[in-house]
C-alpha positions in Angstrom: -27.3 20.6 5.0 -28.3 17.9 3.1 -29.1 19.9 -0.1 -29.3 23.6 -0.8 -32.5 25.6 -0.9 -30.8 27.2 -3.7 -28.9 25.4 -6.1 -26.7 27.4 -8.2 -26.7 24.5 -11.1 -29.6 24.2 -12.8 -32.2 22.0 -12.4 -32.1 19.7 -15.5 -28.2 19.0 -14.4 -29.6 18.0 -10.4 -32.6 16.2 -11.4 -32.5 15.2 -15.7 -35.4 14.3 -17.1 -35.5 10.6 -18.6 -34.8 11.9 -22.0 -32.2 14.1 -21.0 -30.4 11.1 -19.2 -30.7 9.4 -22.7 -28.9 11.8 -24.6 -26.2 12.5 -21.7 -25.6 8.8 -22.3 -25.3 9.0 -26.1 -22.4 12.0 -24.7 -20.6 10.1 -22.2 -19.9 7.1 -25.2 -18.8 9.1 -27.4 -15.7 10.1 -25.1 -15.3 6.6 -23.2 -16.4 3.9 -26.4 -12.7 2.1 -27.2 -13.5 2.3 -30.4 -14.0 5.6 -31.3 -10.9 6.7 -28.9 -8.8 4.8 -30.9 -10.2 5.7 -34.2 -9.4 9.5 -32.9 -6.2 8.9 -32.0 -5.3 6.4 -35.2 -6.8 9.9 -36.7 -4.5 12.6 -34.9 -1.2 10.1 -35.8 -1.7 10.1 -39.4 -2.2 13.8 -39.3 0.5 14.5 -37.7 2.4 11.8 -39.9 1.3 13.5 -43.4 2.5 16.8 -42.1 6.1 15.8 -40.9 5.4 17.4 -37.8 7.0 16.2 -34.5 5.3 14.8 -31.3 4.3 18.4 -29.7 3.4 18.2 -26.6 2.2 21.5 -25.0 2.5 21.9 -20.8 0.3 24.4 -19.0 2.5 25.7 -15.3 1.1 27.6 -12.9 3.0 29.1 -10.6 1.2 29.1 -7.8 -0.5 25.5 -7.9 1.4 22.8 -6.0 1.3 20.0 -8.5 2.6 22.0 -11.1 6.1 22.2 -8.8 5.8 18.3 -8.8 5.6 18.3 -12.5 8.4 21.0 -12.7 10.8 18.5 -11.1 10.2 16.0 -13.8 9.6 17.7 -17.3 13.3 17.9 -18.3 13.3 14.3 -17.8 10.8 13.8 -20.2 11.8 16.1 -22.8 14.9 14.1 -23.1 13.3 10.2 -22.8 11.1 10.5 -25.5 11.0 12.3 -28.9 8.7 15.3 -28.1 8.6 18.8 -28.6 7.3 20.0 -25.9 5.9 24.0 -25.5 5.4 25.2 -22.0 2.7 27.8 -21.0 2.4 29.9 -18.1 -1.0 29.6 -16.7 -3.6 31.4 -14.1 -5.6 29.3 -12.0 -9.2 29.2 -13.9 -11.5 29.7 -11.0 -15.1 30.1 -11.2 -16.9 26.7 -11.6 -14.3 24.7 -13.1 -12.4 25.3 -10.1 -15.0 25.9 -6.8 -13.8 26.5 -3.6 -10.3 28.2 -4.3 -9.7 28.7 -0.8 -9.7 25.1 -0.1 -8.5 23.5 -2.9 -5.9 25.9 -2.5 -5.0 23.9 1.1 -5.9 20.9 -0.2 -3.1 20.7 -3.3 -0.8 22.3 -0.5 -1.2 19.5 1.7 -1.7 16.5 -1.0 1.1 17.6 -3.1 3.5 17.0 0.2 2.1 13.8 0.9 2.8 12.2 -2.7 5.7 13.4 -3.2 8.0 10.8 -1.6 6.2 8.4 -2.9 7.0 9.5 -6.4 10.4 10.2 -5.7 10.1 14.6 -5.7 10.7 17.1 -3.6 7.6 19.6 -1.5 9.4 21.7 1.4 7.9 21.1 4.2 7.6 24.9 5.6 6.1 26.3 1.8 3.2 28.5 2.4 0.1 27.6 0.7 0.8 29.7 -2.4 4.1 31.2 -3.3 4.4 35.6 -2.8 2.6 36.8 -5.6 6.1 39.0 -6.3 7.9 36.3 -6.0 5.5 34.6 -8.9 6.0 38.1 -10.9 9.6 37.7 -10.9 9.3 34.0 -11.6 7.1 34.2 -14.5 9.6 37.0 -15.9 11.8 35.1 -16.1 10.6 32.5 -17.6 8.7 34.5 -20.0 12.1 35.3 -21.7 13.3 31.8 -22.3 12.8 29.9 -26.0 10.8 26.9 -24.8 14.0 24.0 -24.5 15.1 27.1 -21.7 12.2 26.9 -20.1 11.6 22.9 -19.9 15.8 23.1 -18.4 15.3 25.8 -15.9 11.7 25.0 -15.0 12.5 22.8 -11.5 15.3 25.4 -10.2 12.7 28.2 -10.7 10.0 26.3 -8.8 12.1 25.2 -6.0 13.4 28.5 -5.6 10.0 30.1 -6.2 8.4 28.2 -3.6 11.2 28.1 -1.0 10.8 32.0 -1.3 13.9 32.9 -2.6 13.3 33.8 -6.1 15.4 37.3 -6.0 14.4 40.6 -7.0 14.2 41.8 -10.6 12.1 44.8 -12.1 8.9 43.3 -14.6 7.8 45.0 -17.7 4.8 43.6 -17.7 6.0 41.1 -20.7 4.9 38.1 -17.8 1.0 39.5 -17.9 1.2 38.7 -21.7 2.9 35.1 -21.3 -0.1 34.7 -18.0 -2.7 36.0 -20.8 -1.4 33.9 -23.8 -1.3 30.5 -21.3 -4.2 30.7 -19.8 -6.4 31.7 -23.8 -4.7 28.8 -25.4 -5.3 26.4 -22.4 -9.3 27.9 -23.1 -9.4 27.4 -26.0 -8.3 24.2 -25.7 -11.4 22.7 -23.2 -9.7 22.7 -20.2 -8.8 24.6 -17.0 -6.0 22.9 -14.6 -2.4 23.6 -14.5 0.3 20.9 -14.1 -1.4 19.5 -17.8 -0.1 18.2 -20.8 -1.8 18.1 -23.7 -0.9 15.3 -26.8 -2.9 14.9 -29.8 -6.0 16.0 -28.4 -6.0 14.0 -24.6 -5.1 15.8 -21.4 -2.6 14.3 -19.1 -2.9 15.6 -15.6 0.3 16.4 -13.6 2.3 13.4 -12.3 -0.2 11.3 -11.8 -1.5 10.7 -15.3 1.9 11.5 -16.5 2.1 7.0 -17.4 -0.8 7.7 -19.5 1.5 9.8 -21.4 4.4 8.1 -21.7 2.3 5.0 -22.4 0.7 6.4 -25.6 4.2 7.7 -27.0 5.5 4.3 -26.4 3.3 3.0 -28.2 3.9 5.1 -31.1 7.5 4.4 -31.1 8.5 8.0 -29.8 10.7 7.0 -26.4 14.3 6.6 -26.2 14.6 4.4 -23.8 11.4 1.7 -23.8 13.7 -0.5 -21.7 13.1 1.6 -18.9 10.3 2.3 -16.1 7.9 5.0 -16.3 9.6 8.5 -14.7 6.1 8.6 -12.5 4.9 5.1 -12.3 1.7 4.9 -10.2 2.2 2.9 -6.8 0.6 -0.3 -6.3 -2.6 -0.1 -3.9 -0.5 -3.2 -1.4 -1.7 -4.6 2.0 -0.8 -8.0 1.6 0.2 -9.7 4.8 -1.2 -6.4 7.1 -2.9 -7.2 10.2 -4.5 -4.0 10.1 -7.4 -4.2 12.9 -5.9 -1.4 15.1 -7.0 1.2 12.5 -10.1 2.7 11.3 -11.0 3.8 7.7 -14.3 5.9 6.9 -15.0 6.0 2.8 -17.1 8.4 1.4 -18.5 7.1 -1.7 -21.1 8.9 -4.0 -23.8 6.8 -6.3 -22.8 9.4 -9.1 -19.4 9.5 -9.0 -17.5 8.3 -12.2 -14.2 7.7 -10.0 -16.0 6.1 -7.1 -17.4 3.5 -9.2 -14.2 2.5 -10.6 -12.1 2.2 -7.0 -15.8 1.2 -5.2 -15.4 -2.7 -5.2 -11.2 -2.3 -4.8 -11.6 -0.5 -1.8 -13.9 -2.9 -0.3 -11.4 -5.8 -1.2 -9.0 -3.7 0.0 -10.5 -3.2 3.8 -11.6 -6.7 3.6 -8.4 -8.0 3.1 -6.4 -6.0 6.0 -9.0 -7.0 8.7 -9.4 -2.7 9.1 -11.9 -1.1 11.0 -13.9 0.1 8.5 -17.2 2.4 8.5 -18.9 3.2 4.9 -20.2 6.7 4.9 -22.0 7.5 1.5 -22.4 11.3 0.4 -25.0 12.8 -2.0 -23.5 13.7 -5.3 -21.5 17.3 -5.5 -24.1 19.0 -8.1 -27.1 18.1 -5.5 -25.0 19.5 -2.6 -24.8 22.7 -5.3 -20.8 21.9 -6.0 -20.4 23.8 -9.1 -20.0 22.4 -12.4 -19.0 22.5 -16.0 -20.0 20.6 -19.5 -16.5 20.7 -20.2 -14.9 19.4 -16.9 -17.9 16.4 -16.9 -16.5 15.1 -20.0 -12.5 15.5 -19.1 -13.9 13.4 -15.7 -15.7 10.5 -18.0 -13.1 10.1 -20.1 -9.8 10.3 -17.3 -12.1 7.7 -15.3 -12.4 5.5 -18.5 -8.9 5.7 -18.6 -8.2 4.9 -14.7 -10.2 2.1 -15.4 -8.6 0.5 -17.8 -5.3 0.7 -15.5 -7.2 -0.6 -12.7 -8.5 -3.3 -15.3 -12.1 -2.1 -13.7 -14.8 -1.4 -16.9 -16.3 1.9 -17.4 -19.1 2.8 -19.5 -21.8 2.6 -21.1 -22.9 5.1 -18.1 -26.6 6.3 -17.1 -26.2 9.2 -14.8 -28.1 8.5 -11.9 -28.0 11.9 -10.2 -30.7 13.2 -8.8 -34.1 11.4 -7.7 -32.8 8.0 -8.4 -29.9 8.4 -6.2 -32.6 9.8 -3.4 -34.2 6.6 -4.4 -31.2 4.6 -4.0 -30.3 6.0 -0.7 -33.7 5.5 1.4 -32.8 1.5 1.1 -29.6 2.0 2.2 -30.6 1.9 6.5 -32.5 -1.3 5.5 -29.4 -2.7 3.4 -27.2 -1.7 5.9 -29.5 -3.7 8.8 -28.8 -7.1 7.0 -25.7 -6.0 6.4 -26.1 -5.5 2.5 -25.3 -1.6 2.3 -21.5 -2.6 0.7 -22.8 -4.8 -1.6 -26.1 -2.9 -2.8 -24.1 0.2 -3.3 -21.3 -2.0 -5.5 -24.6 -2.8 -7.4 -26.2 0.4 -8.1 -22.6 1.8 -9.2 -21.8 -1.1 -11.3 -25.5 -1.3 -13.3 -25.0 2.8 -13.5 -21.3 3.3 -14.6 -20.8 -0.1 -16.5 -24.2 -1.5 -17.5 -25.8 1.9 -18.4 -28.7 0.7 -16.4 -31.7 3.4 -16.1 -31.5 3.6 -12.1 -34.4 6.4 -13.2 -36.9 3.5 -13.9 -38.3 1.1 -11.4 -37.1 -1.9 -13.7 -33.7 -0.7 -13.3 -33.9 0.0 -9.5 -35.3 -3.5 -9.2 -32.3 -5.1 -11.6 -29.6 -3.2 -9.3 -31.5 -4.3 -5.8 -32.0 -7.9 -7.1 -28.5 -8.3 -8.2 -26.9 -7.2 -4.5 -28.9 -10.4 -3.4 -32.0 -8.1 -1.7 -35.6 -8.9 -2.2 -37.4 -6.2 -4.5 -40.7 -6.4 -2.6 -39.5 -5.7 0.7 -37.1 -3.5 -0.7 -40.2 -1.2 -2.5 -41.8 -1.3 1.3 -38.7 1.3 2.0 -38.4 3.0 -1.2 -38.6 6.7 -0.7 -38.5 7.1 3.1 -36.5 9.2 4.2 -34.4 7.4 7.7 -31.4 7.9 5.3 -31.3 11.7 5.7 -29.5 12.6 8.9 -27.0 9.5 8.4 -26.0 11.3 4.6 -26.5 14.7 6.1 -23.8 13.7 9.3 -21.6 11.8 6.6 -21.8 14.9 4.4 -20.8 17.4 7.8 -17.5 15.1 8.4 -16.2 15.0 4.9 -16.8 18.6 4.6 -16.3 20.3 7.7 -14.4 18.0 9.9 -11.8 17.1 7.2 -12.1 20.2 5.0 -12.9 17.5 1.8 -15.6 18.3 -0.5 -14.8 15.5 -3.7 -15.5 12.2 -3.9 -14.7 9.3 -3.3 -12.8 10.4 0.3 -11.1 8.8 3.3 -9.9 9.2 6.5 -7.2 6.7 8.3 -7.2 6.7 11.7 -5.1 5.0 14.0 -2.8 4.0 16.2 -3.6 6.2 19.5 -1.0 9.6 18.6 -0.9 9.2 15.4 -3.0 12.4 13.2 -6.1 11.3 10.9 -5.0 11.0 7.8 -7.4 12.6 5.0 -7.7 12.3 1.5 -10.0 12.8 -1.6 -9.7 10.4 -4.8 -10.0 7.0 -6.2 -6.3 7.5 -7.2 -5.2 7.9 -3.5 -6.1 4.6 -2.6 -2.7 3.3 -3.5 -1.6 6.7 -0.2 -3.9 4.8 2.2 -2.6 1.6 1.5 1.0 2.7 1.8 -0.4 4.5 5.4 -2.4 1.6 6.8 1.2 -0.6 6.2 3.2 1.8 7.5 0.9 2.2 10.6 0.3 -1.3 10.8 3.8 -1.8 11.8 3.4 0.1 14.7 0.6 -1.0 16.1 
């Protein structure tokens, strides 16, 4: 189904009126404006210095979360390398609108953690279950909850390894683990976040090994690194297909017009596929909110800030943002079959994303849509004759079916790498997995 008959998201989220789009832009500006970000960071550091406080990093560990297991393996090293005081918390999965599709999420996280672990020099047991045994989790939580913070940090890697390997042992539990999970989960909610494997430092969140280098850089900027000559603990792998002939492989790309993460990786994806000559299928899908995936304001604001931060790392601007959710997306997608016929669908999508997420252009206005269309080198008068058509619907619905039902993914951007013969498809989700696709392209191209 293209869009659900009964969307669990409020109508104002799916199809916001113009005044609400402008209000949302002002809110987005607060979390993506460099001056505001620096101002908040300076204020937090001055407050810390006035109080004579150490650099306090709170870490939230979810025992049944694969990403937490990866993070557990680097926590002690992080504590040793930086002048920080780590306050660890045990938490439960938040669930609800912040973590929809819980069963699919658990399966995806398990698979993804195993895929990325070796690239970060970490381990994930290949025969591990989707989630560790609940009783083993209770035993591990009990043991960890009895430890002082520094002992918790030192013991976590081994405790997590034993848990995921099914070797947690047995012991009586007295309920203190439940109290610890209650307390940690409450603290996570109080600070306005929802995910395990997360670090909280001076007003900002850092998720797992994928974002640890951002926290490392912030602490280095503050002079809190004991060994600044050493590389990051978990540096982001490069997106590198230089010198690769991938003409024997196929890449399916599933972007969305309302995805902040898509906006910062779209052009890099196109450049990568052009560089290595891979067979490429451009398969846009509707935004998650329009497909009925629940969302919350807290999650949305975190994603905006995280996208800005990831964009800075990639050298891609992000903001000002004028959301194209709802009717602007439908109108833009109605032009895709026409643009595709001219070999311009990629250029059009790139321009639409650029105007919505870097220039703050109102695509819900015809003036704004015209700017994006003409910037893609397309004729507006001709485009107007295709605007509002329905020829795009079957194509996008098929793309969504492939991604959701065929690949078991629901977020964007998503990728599927196929070939050569005999190799299973590799399906991944997230702009921060393009490096993994690039690494796999390089490996498979050598086999072709």
